C-alpha positions in Angstrom: 36.6 87.2 66.8 35.6 90.8 67.0 33.6 91.6 70.2 29.9 92.5 70.4 28.0 94.5 73.1 24.7 92.9 74.0 21.6 94.6 74.8 22.3 94.2 78.4 24.5 97.3 78.0 23.5 100.0 80.6 25.3 102.9 78.9 27.8 103.3 81.8 30.4 104.9 79.4 33.3 103.0 80.8 34.2 100.9 77.8 34.4 103.5 75.1 37.6 105.2 76.4 39.3 101.9 77.0 39.3 100.8 73.5 42.7 101.5 71.9 41.4 101.2 68.4 38.4 103.6 68.9 36.0 100.6 67.8 33.5 101.3 70.5 30.8 104.1 69.8 27.5 105.2 71.2 24.8 103.6 69.0 21.1 104.6 68.9 20.3 102.7 72.1 23.5 101.2 73.5 27.2 101.3 73.0 28.3 99.2 69.8 31.6 97.9 68.4 32.8 98.4 64.9 34.0 94.9 64.0 36.4 96.2 61.4 38.2 98.0 64.0 38.0 95.5 67.0 41.1 93.5 67.6 40.1 92.1 70.9 43.0 94.4 72.1 45.5 92.0 70.3 48.6 94.0 69.7 47.9 96.4 72.6 47.1 94.4 75.7 46.8 90.8 76.8 43.2 90.9 77.5 40.1 93.0 76.0 40.1 96.1 78.0 36.3 96.8 77.5 35.6 93.3 78.7 37.9 94.1 81.8 35.9 97.2 82.8 32.3 96.2 81.9 30.3 96.2 85.1 27.6 94.0 83.6 29.5 91.5 81.4 27.6 92.5 78.4 30.6 92.2 75.9 30.9 88.9 74.1 32.7 87.5 71.2 30.6 88.0 68.0 29.5 84.6 66.8 29.2 85.9 63.4 32.7 87.3 63.1 35.2 84.5 63.7 38.8 85.6 63.4 42.0 83.8 64.3 44.7 85.3 66.5 46.8 85.8 63.4 43.9 87.7 61.6 43.3 89.9 64.6 47.1 90.6 64.7 46.9 91.4 60.9 44.1 93.7 61.6 46.0 95.4 64.4 48.9 96.0 62.0 46.7 97.3 59.3 44.9 99.8 61.7 48.0 101.1 63.5 50.4 100.9 60.6 52.8 98.7 63.0 
């Protein structure tokens, strides 16, 4: 699954630089995640880096974007050219 930032986001700016795929960006009100770029850090790290640094635990798996580990790895390979 891609990740999703909930409206509990406090705009603390710590998640955006942690994303290796540059999927996180400043939205109109809170940070948002481009699901087409989010691999949950599969291929880069063992854990999702944005989730690790978020001080308010507002980053969750997107229930509308179910993806298997294999699909996330394929997305990583497509994004990075690996």
